[in-house]
C-alpha positions in Angstrom: 107.4 -95.6 -16.4 109.4 -97.7 -13.9 111.8 -94.7 -13.3 108.9 -92.3 -12.6 107.2 -94.7 -10.3 110.4 -95.3 -8.3 111.0 -91.6 -8.0 107.4 -91.0 -6.9 107.6 -93.8 -4.3 110.9 -92.4 -2.9 109.5 -88.9 -2.8 106.4 -89.9 -1.0 108.4 -92.1 1.5 110.8 -89.2 2.3 107.9 -86.8 2.5 106.2 -89.0 5.1 109.3 -89.0 7.2 109.4 -85.2 7.4 108.5 -83.6 10.8 107.2 -80.3 9.4 103.9 -78.7 10.4 102.8 -77.2 7.2 100.3 -75.0 9.1 103.2 -73.3 10.8 104.9 -72.4 7.5 104.0 -69.1 5.8 103.6 -68.8 2.0 107.2 -67.6 1.5 108.6 -70.6 3.4 106.5 -73.0 1.5 107.4 -71.6 -1.9 111.1 -71.4 -1.0 111.0 -75.0 0.2 109.2 -76.2 -3.0 111.6 -74.3 -5.3 114.6 -75.7 -3.5 113.2 -79.2 -3.5 112.5 -79.1 -7.2 115.9 -77.8 -8.2 117.6 -80.3 -5.8 115.6 -83.2 -7.2 116.4 -82.3 -10.8 120.1 -81.9 -10.0 120.2 -85.1 -8.0 118.6 -87.1 -10.8 121.3 -85.9 -13.2 124.1 -87.3 -10.9 122.9 -90.9 -10.7 123.7 -93.7 -13.1 120.9 -96.3 -13.4 117.5 -96.3 -11.8 118.6 -96.9 -8.3 121.3 -94.3 -8.2 119.2 -91.8 -10.1 116.3 -92.3 -7.6 118.6 -92.1 -4.6 120.4 -89.0 -5.7 117.0 -87.4 -6.7 115.6 -88.1 -3.3 118.7 -86.8 -1.5 118.7 -83.7 -3.8 115.0 -83.1 -3.2 115.5 -83.3 0.6 118.7 -81.1 0.6 117.2 -78.6 -1.8 114.1 -78.3 0.2 116.0 -77.6 3.4 118.2 -75.1 1.6 115.2 -73.3 0.1 113.4 -73.2 3.4 116.4 -71.7 5.3 117.2 -69.2 2.5 113.6 -68.0 2.6 113.6 -67.8 6.5 116.8 -65.8 6.4 115.2 -63.0 4.4 112.4 -62.4 6.9 111.6 -60.1 9.8 113.6 -56.9 9.8 115.5 -57.8 6.7 112.3 -58.4 4.8 110.9 -55.1 6.0 114.1 -53.3 4.8 113.9 -55.0 1.5 110.3 -54.1 1.0 110.9 -50.4 2.0 113.7 -50.2 -0.5 111.6 -51.9 -3.2 108.8 -49.5 -2.7 111.2 -46.5 -2.8 112.9 -47.9 -6.0 109.5 -48.4 -7.7 108.2 -45.0 -6.8 111.2 -42.8 -7.1 114.0 -44.4 -9.2 114.4 -44.3 -13.0 115.2 -47.4 -14.9 118.7 -48.6 -14.2 119.1 -46.5 -11.0 120.2 -48.6 -8.0 118.7 -48.2 -4.5 120.4 -50.0 -1.6 119.6 -51.0 1.9 121.5 -52.3 4.9 120.2 -53.8 8.2 122.6 -53.0 11.1 120.8 -55.5 13.3 121.6 -58.5 11.1 124.4 -57.3 8.8 122.2 -58.1 5.8 122.1 -55.8 2.8 120.9 -55.6 -0.7 120.3 -53.6 -3.8 117.2 -53.0 -5.9 117.2 -51.7 -9.5 114.2 -51.1 -11.7 115.2 -52.3 -15.2 112.1 -51.6 -17.4 108.9 -49.6 -17.2 105.9 -50.2 -19.3 102.1 -50.2 -19.5 99.9 -53.3 -19.7 97.0 -53.5 -22.2 94.6 -52.6 -19.3 96.5 -49.4 -18.8 98.3 -50.3 -15.5 101.8 -48.9 -15.1 104.3 -51.8 -14.3 108.0 -52.2 -13.8 110.4 -55.1 -14.0 113.3 -55.1 -11.6 116.4 -56.9 -10.5 117.5 -57.3 -6.9 120.4 -58.8 -5.0 120.4 -59.6 -1.3 123.4 -60.5 0.9 122.8 -62.4 4.2 124.4 -65.2 6.2 127.6 -65.0 4.0 125.6 -65.8 0.9 124.4 -63.6 -2.0 121.1 -64.2 -3.9 119.9 -62.4 -6.9 116.4 -62.4 -8.5 114.0 -60.7 -10.7 110.5 -59.4 -10.3 107.7 -57.3 -11.6 105.3 -54.9 -9.8 102.3 -52.9 -11.0 100.9 -49.6 -9.6 97.3 -50.0 -8.3 94.6 -47.3 -8.7 95.4 -46.0 -5.2 99.1 -45.4 -6.2 100.5 -48.3 -4.2 102.9 -50.7 -5.9 101.9 -54.4 -5.8 104.4 -57.1 -6.5 103.1 -59.4 -9.3 106.1 -61.8 -9.3 109.3 -61.8 -7.3 112.0 -64.5 -6.9 112.0 -63.7 -3.1 108.3 -64.2 -2.5 
């Protein structure tokens, strides 16, 4: 209990020091920050030895992971995000399972691939597809999975995506 309380107090203290206007962050930035903070905090906790070091490393890992998640999400925005979404729609509409569709943004140098991996129908009859995607930007490469389902109007709606 003492460990959890110490970790909680440190997290709240660090959170209070942040100078971030949550109203100016979009959904993607908030999710990227939260995911990075969670992973960083867990990894940081593993590095410590004893309550003080565990808490210190968890707090540092949370802060560092949050920053990394935020900037990773921000990097895949704007024209890169538009190119990614166009490619995803094309892949979902036109590609067979296993077929790779790629994109490249000459403005930023970012690029990526999109590959549907499994198509299926839900119990309610909707046609859905799972996919795998890899994006390269700012000298880093990130991969993720997702699932999209086709709406009644024929448009594909992302249900889950590691980049959203």
